[in-house]
TIRO-2110 file (N, C-alpha, C; in Angstrom, 1 decimal):
// TIRO-2110
79.5, 102.3, 164.8, N, 1, A
80.1, 103.3, 164.3, CA, 1, A
81.4, 102.5, 163.0, C, 1, A
82.2, 101.7, 163.5, N, 2, A
83.0, 101.3, 163.1, CA, 2, A
82.9, 100.8, 161.9, C, 2, A
82.0, 99.7, 162.0, N, 3, A
81.4, 98.7, 160.9, CA, 3, A
81.1, 99.9, 159.4, C, 3, A
80.2, 100.8, 160.1, N, 4, A
80.0, 101.7, 158.8, CA, 4, A
81.5, 102.3, 157.8, C, 4, A
82.1, 102.6, 158.7, N, 5, A
83.4, 102.8, 158.1, CA, 5, A
83.9, 101.8, 157.3, C, 5, A
84.4, 100.4, 157.6, N, 6, A
84.8, 99.6, 156.8, CA, 6, A
83.5, 99.5, 156.0, C, 6, A
82.4, 99.2, 155.9, N, 7, A
82.1, 98.9, 154.8, CA, 7, A
82.3, 100.3, 153.7, C, 7, A
82.0, 101.2, 153.8, N, 8, A
82.6, 102.4, 153.2, CA, 8, A
83.9, 102.2, 152.8, C, 8, A
84.5, 101.6, 152.9, N, 9, A
86.3, 101.4, 152.8, CA, 9, A
86.0, 100.4, 151.5, C, 9, A
85.2, 99.2, 152.2, N, 10, A
84.7, 98.2, 151.1, CA, 10, A
84.4, 98.4, 149.6, C, 10, A
83.6, 99.3, 149.8, N, 11, A
82.6, 100.0, 148.8, CA, 11, A
83.7, 100.4, 147.8, C, 11, A
84.3, 101.8, 148.7, N, 12, A
85.3, 102.6, 147.8, CA, 12, A
86.6, 101.4, 147.0, C, 12, A
86.9, 100.7, 148.2, N, 13, A
88.0, 99.5, 147.3, CA, 13, A
87.5, 99.0, 145.9, C, 13, A
86.2, 98.6, 145.8, N, 14, A
85.3, 97.9, 144.8, CA, 14, A
85.4, 99.1, 143.7, C, 14, A
84.9, 100.2, 144.1, N, 15, A
84.8, 101.4, 143.3, CA, 15, A
86.2, 101.4, 141.9, C, 15, A
87.3, 101.3, 143.2, N, 16, A
88.7, 101.8, 142.3, CA, 16, A
88.6, 100.5, 141.1, C, 16, A
88.6, 99.4, 141.9, N, 17, A
88.9, 98.4, 141.3, CA, 17, A
87.9, 98.0, 139.8, C, 17, A
87.2, 98.4, 139.9, N, 18, A
86.1, 98.5, 138.5, CA, 18, A
86.5, 99.2, 138.2, C, 18, A
87.1, 100.6, 138.1, N, 19, A
87.3, 102.0, 137.6, CA, 19, A
88.6, 101.4, 137.3, C, 19, A
89.4, 101.1, 137.6, N, 20, A
91.1, 100.4, 137.2, CA, 20, A
90.8, 99.4, 135.9, C, 20, A
89.6, 98.5, 136.3, N, 21, A
89.7, 97.3, 134.9, CA, 21, A
89.1, 98.3, 134.0, C, 21, A
88.1, 99.0, 133.8, N, 22, A
87.5, 99.4, 133.3, CA, 22, A
88.8, 100.6, 132.4, C, 22, A
89.3, 101.0, 132.8, N, 23, A
90.3, 101.7, 132.0, CA, 23, A
91.4, 101.4, 131.4, C, 23, A
91.9, 100.4, 132.2, N, 24, A
93.0, 99.6, 131.5, CA, 24, A
92.5, 99.3, 130.1, C, 24, A
91.2, 98.8, 130.0, N, 25, A
90.6, 98.3, 128.5, CA, 25, A
90.6, 99.1, 127.8, C, 25, A
90.4, 100.8, 128.0, N, 26, A
90.6, 101.5, 127.3, CA, 26, A
91.9, 102.2, 127.1, C, 26, A
92.8, 102.1, 127.6, N, 27, A
94.5, 102.3, 127.5, CA, 27, A
95.2, 101.2, 127.3, C, 27, A
94.8, 99.9, 127.4, N, 28, A
95.6, 99.0, 127.0, CA, 28, A
96.6, 99.1, 125.7, C, 28, A
96.0, 99.7, 124.5, N, 29, A
96.1, 99.3, 123.3, CA, 29, A
97.7, 100.0, 123.1, C, 29, A
98.6, 99.5, 122.9, N, 30, A
99.7, 100.9, 121.9, CA, 30, A
99.8, 101.3, 120.6, C, 30, A
100.5, 102.1, 120.0, N, 31, A
100.2, 102.7, 119.4, CA, 31, A
100.5, 101.8, 117.9, C, 31, A
99.2, 102.2, 117.1, N, 32, A
99.3, 101.3, 115.5, CA, 32, A
100.5, 101.1, 115.2, C, 32, A
100.7, 99.9, 114.4, N, 33, A
102.1, 99.6, 113.5, CA, 33, A
101.3, 99.5, 112.1, C, 33, A
102.1, 100.6, 111.2, N, 34, A
101.9, 100.4, 109.8, CA, 34, A
102.1, 99.0, 109.2, C, 34, A
101.6, 98.1, 108.5, N, 35, A
102.0, 97.1, 107.8, CA, 35, A
102.3, 97.2, 106.6, C, 35, A
103.6, 96.7, 106.1, N, 36, A
104.5, 97.2, 105.3, CA, 36, A
103.1, 96.1, 103.6, C, 36, A
102.9, 95.2, 103.9, N, 37, A
101.9, 94.5, 103.4, CA, 37, A
100.4, 93.9, 103.6, C, 37, A
99.8, 93.9, 102.6, N, 38, A
98.1, 94.0, 103.4, CA, 38, A
97.5, 92.5, 102.7, C, 38, A
97.6, 91.5, 103.5, N, 39, A
97.1, 90.2, 102.9, CA, 39, A
95.7, 89.8, 103.4, C, 39, A
94.8, 89.2, 102.6, N, 40, A
93.9, 88.7, 102.2, CA, 40, A
93.1, 87.4, 103.8, C, 40, A
92.5, 87.8, 104.3, N, 41, A
92.4, 87.0, 105.3, CA, 41, A
90.8, 86.2, 105.3, C, 41, A
90.7, 84.8, 105.7, N, 42, A
89.0, 84.3, 105.8, CA, 42, A
88.5, 84.7, 106.7, C, 42, A
86.8, 84.8, 106.5, N, 43, A
86.3, 85.4, 106.9, CA, 43, A
85.2, 84.4, 108.0, C, 43, A
85.3, 84.5, 109.5, N, 44, A
84.6, 83.6, 110.1, CA, 44, A
83.9, 84.6, 110.6, C, 44, A
82.7, 85.3, 110.6, N, 45, A
82.1, 86.3, 112.0, CA, 45, A
81.6, 85.1, 112.6, C, 45, A
81.8, 85.9, 114.0, N, 46, A
81.5, 85.4, 115.4, CA, 46, A
80.6, 86.8, 115.9, C, 46, A
79.5, 86.0, 116.4, N, 47, A
78.5, 86.8, 117.7, CA, 47, A
79.3, 87.5, 118.6, C, 47, A
80.8, 86.8, 119.2, N, 48, A
81.2, 87.2, 120.8, CA, 48, A
82.1, 88.4, 120.1, C, 48, A
82.5, 88.9, 118.8, N, 49, A
82.8, 90.2, 119.1, CA, 49, A
82.5, 91.2, 117.8, C, 49, A
82.3, 92.1, 118.3, N, 50, A
81.3, 92.9, 117.4, CA, 50, A
81.7, 94.8, 117.5, C, 50, A
81.8, 95.3, 116.9, N, 51, A
82.0, 96.6, 116.5, CA, 51, A
80.7, 97.6, 116.8, C, 51, A
80.6, 98.8, 118.2, N, 52, A
79.7, 99.4, 119.1, CA, 52, A
79.2, 100.9, 118.5, C, 52, A
80.3, 101.1, 117.8, N, 53, A
80.1, 103.2, 117.7, CA, 53, A
81.4, 103.1, 116.5, C, 53, A
81.7, 103.7, 115.5, N, 54, A
82.5, 105.0, 115.1, CA, 54, A
82.4, 106.1, 115.0, C, 54, A
83.3, 106.7, 115.0, N, 55, A
83.9, 108.3, 115.4, CA, 55, A
84.8, 108.5, 114.2, C, 55, A
84.3, 109.0, 113.3, N, 56, A
85.1, 109.4, 112.3, CA, 56, A
85.7, 111.6, 112.3, C, 56, A
86.4, 111.7, 111.9, N, 57, A
86.8, 113.4, 112.4, CA, 57, A
88.0, 113.7, 111.2, C, 57, A
87.6, 114.8, 110.5, N, 58, A
88.4, 115.0, 109.5, CA, 58, A
88.7, 116.6, 109.9, C, 58, A
89.9, 116.7, 110.3, N, 59, A
90.9, 117.7, 111.2, CA, 59, A
91.5, 118.5, 110.0, C, 59, A
91.0, 119.9, 109.4, N, 60, A
91.9, 120.7, 108.0, CA, 60, A
92.0, 122.0, 108.9, C, 60, A
92.7, 122.6, 108.0, N, 61, A
93.1, 124.0, 108.4, CA, 61, A
91.8, 124.9, 108.1, C, 61, A
91.0, 124.6, 107.3, N, 62, A
89.5, 125.5, 107.6, CA, 62, A
88.4, 124.4, 108.3, C, 62, A
88.1, 125.3, 109.1, N, 63, A
87.1, 124.4, 110.0, CA, 63, A
86.0, 124.4, 109.1, C, 63, A
85.7, 123.0, 109.1, N, 64, A
83.9, 123.0, 108.4, CA, 64, A
82.9, 123.1, 109.2, C, 64, A
81.7, 124.3, 108.4, N, 65, A
80.5, 124.5, 109.0, CA, 65, A
79.7, 123.2, 109.0, C, 65, A
78.9, 123.5, 110.0, N, 66, A
77.5, 122.2, 110.3, CA, 66, A
76.6, 122.9, 109.5, C, 66, A
75.9, 121.9, 108.8, N, 67, A
74.7, 122.4, 108.0, CA, 67, A
73.6, 122.6, 108.8, C, 67, A
72.5, 123.6, 108.3, N, 68, A
71.5, 123.8, 109.3, CA, 68, A
70.4, 122.2, 108.9, C, 68, A
69.8, 121.4, 110.0, N, 69, A
69.5, 120.4, 109.8, CA, 69, A
68.0, 120.8, 109.4, C, 69, A
67.3, 119.6, 109.7, N, 70, A
65.7, 119.4, 110.0, CA, 70, A
65.0, 120.3, 111.2, C, 70, A
65.6, 119.6, 112.1, N, 71, A
65.4, 119.8, 113.8, CA, 71, A
65.9, 121.0, 114.6, C, 71, A
67.1, 121.5, 113.4, N, 72, A
67.8, 122.3, 114.9, CA, 72, A
67.6, 123.6, 113.8, C, 72, A
67.4, 124.5, 114.6, N, 73, A
66.8, 125.8, 114.8, CA, 73, A
67.8, 127.0, 114.9, C, 73, A
68.9, 126.1, 115.7, N, 74, A
70.7, 127.1, 116.0, CA, 74, A
71.5, 126.3, 115.5, C, 74, A
71.8, 126.9, 114.3, N, 75, A
73.1, 126.0, 114.0, CA, 75, A
74.2, 126.1, 114.6, C, 75, A
74.4, 127.4, 115.4, N, 76, A
75.3, 127.2, 116.6, CA, 76, A
75.8, 126.1, 117.6, C, 76, A
74.1, 126.0, 117.7, N, 77, A
74.3, 124.4, 118.6, CA, 77, A
74.6, 123.1, 118.0, C, 77, A
74.7, 123.2, 116.9, N, 78, A
75.3, 122.1, 115.5, CA, 78, A
76.8, 121.9, 115.6, C, 78, A
77.1, 123.5, 115.8, N, 79, A
78.5, 123.0, 115.5, CA, 79, A
79.5, 123.1, 116.8, C, 79, A
78.5, 122.4, 118.2, N, 80, A
79.3, 123.1, 119.0, CA, 80, A
80.3, 121.9, 119.0, C, 80, A
79.3, 120.5, 119.0, N, 81, A
80.5, 119.4, 118.9, CA, 81, A
81.6, 119.6, 117.9, C, 81, A
81.2, 119.7, 116.9, N, 82, A
82.7, 119.8, 116.2, CA, 82, A
83.7, 121.2, 116.4, C, 82, A
83.4, 122.0, 116.5, N, 83, A
84.4, 122.8, 117.5, CA, 83, A
85.2, 122.1, 118.6, C, 83, A
84.2, 121.5, 119.8, N, 84, A
85.2, 121.0, 120.4, CA, 84, A
86.3, 120.0, 120.3, C, 84, A
85.6, 118.9, 119.0, N, 85, A
86.1, 118.0, 118.7, CA, 85, A
88.0, 118.7, 118.3, C, 85, A
87.9, 119.5, 117.2, N, 86, A
88.5, 120.4, 116.5, CA, 86, A
89.7, 121.1, 117.8, C, 86, A
89.3, 121.5, 118.6, N, 87, A
89.9, 121.9, 119.7, CA, 87, A
90.6, 121.0, 120.7, C, 87, A
90.0, 119.9, 121.0, N, 88, A
90.3, 118.9, 121.6, CA, 88, A
91.5, 118.3, 120.9, C, 88, A
91.7, 118.2, 119.2, N, 89, A
92.6, 117.7, 118.8, CA, 89, A
93.6, 118.4, 118.5, C, 89, A
93.5, 119.9, 118.6, N, 90, A
94.7, 120.8, 118.4, CA, 90, A
95.5, 121.1, 119.5, C, 90, A
94.7, 120.7, 121.0, N, 91, A
95.2, 121.1, 121.8, CA, 91, A
96.9, 120.9, 122.2, C, 91, A
97.3, 121.7, 122.8, N, 92, A
98.5, 122.1, 122.9, CA, 92, A
99.7, 122.2, 121.7, C, 92, A
98.9, 122.5, 120.4, N, 93, A
99.4, 122.8, 119.1, CA, 93, A
100.1, 123.8, 119.3, C, 93, A
101.4, 124.9, 119.3, N, 94, A
101.1, 126.1, 119.8, CA, 94, A
101.6, 126.9, 118.3, C, 94, A
102.5, 126.1, 117.5, N, 95, A
103.2, 126.7, 116.5, CA, 95, A
102.3, 126.2, 115.4, C, 95, A
102.7, 127.1, 114.1, N, 96, A
101.6, 126.3, 112.7, CA, 96, A
102.7, 125.3, 112.5, C, 96, A
103.8, 124.5, 112.5, N, 97, A
104.2, 123.8, 112.4, CA, 97, A
103.0, 122.5, 113.5, C, 97, A
103.2, 122.4, 114.7, N, 98, A
102.7, 121.6, 115.3, CA, 98, A
100.9, 121.6, 115.1, C, 98, A
100.3, 122.3, 114.4, N, 99, A
99.2, 122.5, 113.8, CA, 99, A
98.8, 121.3, 112.7, C, 99, A
99.8, 121.6, 111.8, N, 100, A
100.0, 120.8, 110.4, CA, 100, A
100.0, 119.9, 110.7, C, 100, A
100.9, 119.3, 111.6, N, 101, A
100.8, 117.7, 111.9, CA, 101, A
100.3, 117.0, 113.0, C, 101, A
99.1, 118.2, 113.1, N, 102, A
97.4, 117.1, 113.5, CA, 102, A
96.9, 117.2, 112.5, C, 102, A
96.9, 118.1, 111.2, N, 103, A
95.6, 118.1, 110.3, CA, 103, A
96.1, 116.5, 109.9, C, 103, A
94.8, 115.8, 109.5, N, 104, A
94.1, 114.4, 109.1, CA, 104, A
93.0, 113.9, 109.2, C, 104, A
92.9, 112.5, 109.1, N, 105, A
91.6, 111.9, 109.3, CA, 105, A
92.1, 111.2, 110.8, C, 105, A
91.3, 111.1, 112.1, N, 106, A
90.7, 110.8, 112.8, CA, 106, A
89.5, 109.5, 113.0, C, 106, A
90.1, 108.4, 113.0, N, 107, A
89.3, 107.3, 113.5, CA, 107, A
89.0, 106.5, 114.5, C, 107, A
87.9, 106.7, 115.5, N, 108, A
87.4, 106.1, 116.6, CA, 108, A
86.6, 105.0, 116.7, C, 108, A
87.5, 103.6, 117.0, N, 109, A
86.5, 102.4, 116.7, CA, 109, A
85.8, 101.9, 118.3, C, 109, A
84.8, 101.7, 118.8, N, 110, A
85.0, 101.1, 120.1, CA, 110, A
84.0, 99.9, 119.5, C, 110, A
84.6, 98.8, 120.3, N, 111, A
84.2, 97.7, 119.7, CA, 111, A
84.0, 96.8, 121.5, C, 111, A
83.7, 95.3, 121.1, N, 112, A
83.7, 94.9, 122.8, CA, 112, A
84.1, 93.2, 122.4, C, 112, A
84.8, 92.7, 123.1, N, 113, A
84.6, 90.8, 123.4, CA, 113, A
84.1, 90.5, 124.0, C, 113, A
83.0, 89.4, 124.2, N, 114, A
82.4, 89.1, 125.0, CA, 114, A
83.5, 87.7, 125.6, C, 114, A
84.4, 87.3, 125.4, N, 115, A
85.0, 86.4, 125.4, CA, 115, A
86.3, 87.1, 125.3, C, 115, A
87.2, 86.3, 126.2, N, 116, A
88.6, 86.2, 126.1, CA, 116, A
89.3, 85.8, 124.7, C, 116, A
90.2, 86.8, 124.2, N, 117, A
90.7, 86.2, 122.9, CA, 117, A
91.8, 87.2, 122.7, C, 117, A
93.1, 86.5, 121.7, N, 118, A
94.1, 87.2, 121.6, CA, 118, A
93.7, 88.0, 120.3, C, 118, A
93.6, 89.3, 120.5, N, 119, A
92.8, 90.0, 119.1, CA, 119, A
93.7, 91.2, 118.3, C, 119, A
93.5, 91.3, 117.4, N, 120, A
94.4, 92.6, 116.6, CA, 120, A
92.8, 92.9, 115.8, C, 120, A
93.7, 94.5, 115.9, N, 121, A
92.3, 95.3, 115.1, CA, 121, A
93.1, 96.1, 113.9, C, 121, A
92.5, 95.9, 112.4, N, 122, A
93.0, 96.3, 111.8, CA, 122, A
92.5, 97.3, 110.8, C, 122, A
93.2, 98.3, 110.2, N, 123, A
92.9, 99.1, 109.4, CA, 123, A
93.1, 99.1, 108.8, C, 123, A
92.1, 99.1, 107.4, N, 124, A
92.5, 99.2, 106.1, CA, 124, A
91.9, 100.4, 105.2, C, 124, A
92.7, 100.9, 104.5, N, 125, A
91.8, 102.1, 103.8, CA, 125, A
92.8, 102.9, 102.4, C, 125, A
91.9, 103.4, 102.0, N, 126, A
92.2, 104.3, 100.3, CA, 126, A
92.5, 105.7, 100.9, C, 126, A
93.3, 106.0, 100.1, N, 127, A
93.3, 107.7, 100.1, CA, 127, A
93.7, 108.2, 98.8, C, 127, A
93.1, 109.6, 98.9, N, 128, A
93.0, 110.6, 97.2, CA, 128, A
93.9, 110.0, 96.5, C, 128, A
95.3, 110.7, 96.9, N, 129, A
96.2, 110.7, 95.9, CA, 129, A
96.9, 109.0, 95.4, C, 129, A
96.4, 108.2, 96.5, N, 130, A
96.8, 106.6, 96.0, CA, 130, A
95.9, 105.7, 95.3, C, 130, A
94.4, 106.4, 95.4, N, 131, A
93.2, 105.6, 94.4, CA, 131, A
93.4, 104.6, 94.7, C, 131, A
93.4, 103.4, 94.0, N, 132, A
92.9, 102.0, 94.7, CA, 132, A
93.9, 101.4, 95.6, C, 132, A
95.2, 101.8, 95.9, N, 133, A
96.1, 101.0, 96.9, CA, 133, A
95.7, 101.0, 97.7, C, 133, A
95.5, 100.1, 98.8, N, 134, A
95.1, 99.8, 99.8, CA, 134, A
96.7, 99.6, 101.1, C, 134, A
96.3, 100.6, 102.4, N, 135, A
97.4, 100.4, 103.2, CA, 135, A
96.8, 100.1, 104.4, C, 135, A
97.5, 99.8, 105.5, N, 136, A
96.5, 99.1, 107.0, CA, 136, A
97.8, 99.3, 107.6, C, 136, A
96.9, 99.3, 109.0, N, 137, A
97.3, 99.8, 110.7, CA, 137, A
97.0, 98.6, 111.1, C, 137, A
97.8, 98.0, 112.3, N, 138, A
97.2, 97.1, 113.4, CA, 138, A
97.4, 97.5, 114.8, C, 138, A
96.6, 97.3, 115.3, N, 139, A
97.3, 97.2, 117.3, CA, 139, A
96.5, 95.7, 118.0, C, 139, A
97.7, 95.3, 118.3, N, 140, A
97.2, 94.3, 118.8, CA, 140, A
96.8, 94.1, 120.7, C, 140, A
95.8, 93.3, 120.8, N, 141, A
95.1, 93.6, 122.5, CA, 141, A
95.5, 91.8, 122.9, C, 141, A
96.5, 91.2, 123.6, N, 142, A
96.2, 90.2, 124.1, CA, 142, A
95.2, 89.8, 125.0, C, 142, A
94.4, 88.9, 125.2, N, 143, A
93.4, 88.2, 126.3, CA, 143, A
92.4, 89.6, 126.2, C, 143, A
92.2, 90.1, 125.5, N, 144, A
91.0, 91.0, 125.4, CA, 144, A
89.5, 90.1, 125.8, C, 144, A
89.2, 91.2, 127.2, N, 145, A
87.4, 91.1, 127.1, CA, 145, A
86.9, 92.2, 127.6, C, 145, A
85.9, 92.6, 127.0, N, 146, A
85.3, 93.4, 127.5, CA, 146, A
85.3, 94.9, 126.4, C, 146, A
85.3, 96.1, 126.6, N, 147, A
84.8, 96.9, 125.9, CA, 147, A
86.3, 97.3, 125.7, C, 147, A
86.6, 98.2, 124.2, N, 148, A
87.6, 99.0, 124.0, CA, 148, A
87.3, 100.0, 123.2, C, 148, A
88.4, 100.8, 122.9, N, 149, A
88.3, 102.2, 121.9, CA, 149, A
89.5, 102.1, 121.4, C, 149, A
89.5, 101.7, 119.7, N, 150, A
90.8, 101.8, 119.5, CA, 150, A
90.9, 102.7, 118.2, C, 150, A
92.3, 104.2, 118.2, N, 151, A
91.9, 104.9, 117.7, CA, 151, A
93.2, 104.9, 116.5, C, 151, A
93.0, 105.3, 115.1, N, 152, A
93.8, 105.5, 114.1, CA, 152, A
94.0, 106.8, 113.9, C, 152, A
94.8, 106.9, 113.9, N, 153, A
95.4, 108.3, 112.9, CA, 153, A
95.9, 108.7, 111.6, C, 153, A
95.7, 109.2, 110.7, N, 154, A
96.3, 109.2, 109.4, CA, 154, A
96.8, 111.1, 109.6, C, 154, A
97.7, 111.4, 109.9, N, 155, A
97.9, 112.7, 110.3, CA, 155, A
99.1, 112.8, 109.6, C, 155, A
99.3, 114.1, 109.4, N, 156, A
101.1, 114.7, 109.1, CA, 156, A
101.2, 114.2, 107.7, C, 156, A
102.4, 113.9, 107.5, N, 157, A
103.1, 113.9, 106.1, CA, 157, A
101.7, 113.0, 105.8, C, 157, A
101.7, 111.6, 106.4, N, 158, A
101.0, 110.7, 105.6, CA, 158, A
99.4, 111.2, 104.9, C, 158, A
98.6, 112.1, 105.6, N, 159, A
97.6, 113.2, 105.2, CA, 159, A
98.1, 113.8, 104.0, C, 159, A
99.5, 114.7, 104.3, N, 160, A
99.7, 116.1, 103.4, CA, 160, A
99.9, 115.5, 101.8, C, 160, A
100.5, 114.5, 102.0, N, 161, A
101.4, 113.4, 100.9, CA, 161, A
100.4, 112.8, 100.0, C, 161, A
99.5, 112.3, 100.7, N, 162, A
98.5, 111.4, 100.4, CA, 162, A
96.8, 111.2, 100.4, C, 162, A
96.8, 112.4, 100.7, N, 163, A
95.7, 112.8, 100.7, CA, 163, A
94.6, 112.2, 101.7, C, 163, A
93.3, 112.8, 101.6, N, 164, A
92.0, 112.5, 102.5, CA, 164, A
91.9, 111.0, 102.5, C, 164, A
91.1, 110.2, 103.5, N, 165, A
90.9, 108.9, 103.2, CA, 165, A
89.6, 108.5, 102.5, C, 165, A
89.6, 107.9, 101.5, N, 166, A
88.4, 108.1, 100.8, CA, 166, A
87.5, 106.7, 101.1, C, 166, A
88.0, 105.2, 101.5, N, 167, A
87.0, 104.7, 101.9, CA, 167, A
88.1, 103.9, 103.1, C, 167, A
87.2, 102.6, 103.8, N, 168, A
88.0, 102.1, 104.7, CA, 168, A
87.1, 100.9, 105.1, C, 168, A
87.9, 99.9, 105.8, N, 169, A
87.1, 99.1, 106.7, CA, 169, A
88.4, 98.7, 107.9, C, 169, A
87.4, 98.4, 109.0, N, 170, A
88.3, 97.9, 110.4, CA, 170, A
87.8, 96.7, 110.6, C, 170, A
88.9, 96.1, 111.3, N, 171, A
88.3, 94.5, 111.3, CA, 171, A
89.1, 94.5, 113.0, C, 171, A
88.2, 92.8, 113.2, N, 172, A
88.8, 92.5, 114.4, CA, 172, A
88.8, 90.9, 114.2, C, 172, A
90.6, 90.7, 114.4, N, 173, A
91.0, 89.6, 113.5, CA, 173, A
91.6, 88.4, 115.0, C, 173, A
91.2, 87.3, 115.0, N, 174, A
91.5, 86.5, 116.1, CA, 174, A
92.1, 85.0, 115.2, C, 174, A
93.1, 84.6, 115.3, N, 175, A
94.0, 83.6, 114.9, CA, 175, A
93.7, 83.3, 113.5, C, 175, A
94.3, 84.9, 112.9, N, 176, A
94.1, 85.0, 111.2, CA, 176, A
92.8, 84.8, 110.7, C, 176, A
92.0, 85.1, 111.5, N, 177, A
90.5, 84.9, 110.5, CA, 177, A
89.8, 86.3, 111.1, C, 177, A
89.1, 87.2, 110.0, N, 178, A
87.8, 88.0, 110.7, CA, 178, A
86.7, 87.9, 111.6, C, 178, A
86.5, 88.2, 112.5, N, 179, A
85.4, 87.6, 113.3, CA, 179, A
84.7, 88.8, 113.6, C, 179, A
84.8, 90.1, 113.0, N, 180, A
83.6, 91.1, 113.1, CA, 180, A
84.5, 92.4, 111.6, C, 180, A
83.5, 93.0, 111.2, N, 181, A
84.0, 93.5, 110.8, CA, 181, A
82.9, 95.3, 110.3, C, 181, A
83.8, 96.8, 110.1, N, 182, A
83.1, 97.3, 110.2, CA, 182, A
83.6, 98.3, 109.0, C, 182, A
83.0, 98.7, 108.2, N, 183, A
83.1, 99.5, 107.0, CA, 183, A
82.7, 100.6, 106.6, C, 183, A
83.2, 101.4, 105.4, N, 184, A
82.5, 102.4, 105.3, CA, 184, A
81.7, 102.3, 104.0, C, 184, A
81.0, 103.7, 103.8, N, 185, A
79.7, 102.8, 102.3, CA, 185, A
80.9, 102.2, 100.6, C, 185, A
82.1, 103.4, 101.2, N, 186, A
82.2, 103.3, 99.8, CA, 186, A
83.6, 102.2, 99.4, C, 186, A
83.5, 101.1, 100.6, N, 187, A
84.6, 99.8, 100.5, CA, 187, A
83.9, 98.9, 99.4, C, 187, A
84.7, 98.3, 98.4, N, 188, A
84.4, 97.4, 97.6, CA, 188, A
84.5, 96.1, 98.4, C, 188, A
END
């Protein structure tokens, strides 16, 4: 009887350890810092680093409507994920000013590092009103290994003054070299 309780306690402790290490990977990043100057870097792509998934969302004053797809018989079902994302991003915004400060582009990048490395995730982007001017934001991940999520937000005054993002690319940078890249169709 005592042995089974001990084994259950060990299993529970192992589960907590695994969950905490996974959550550390997801929550380890600080807020992105805005770069004053965007420098070009050499490319040395490496299979040890890769982008897994990209989620883009535009939160505007008027919610968009999902188009009826080939396989969708009920457009309300197609709109459900968009409505959830909008509700999620606006959660806690009470006043019109609170909502206005959250309008803009949200870009979530899911990536993986197969080996330990000091990495930086850089988002380079162009906005409607600035045309070809490239801006950038970066987040540092010291000693990164495993799966991560990096979120960039172009919201509030940045969005209101300069407009929507028209093109972007996201880079994983190790020792001043680009080791993985993900880009939008319009990025040159």
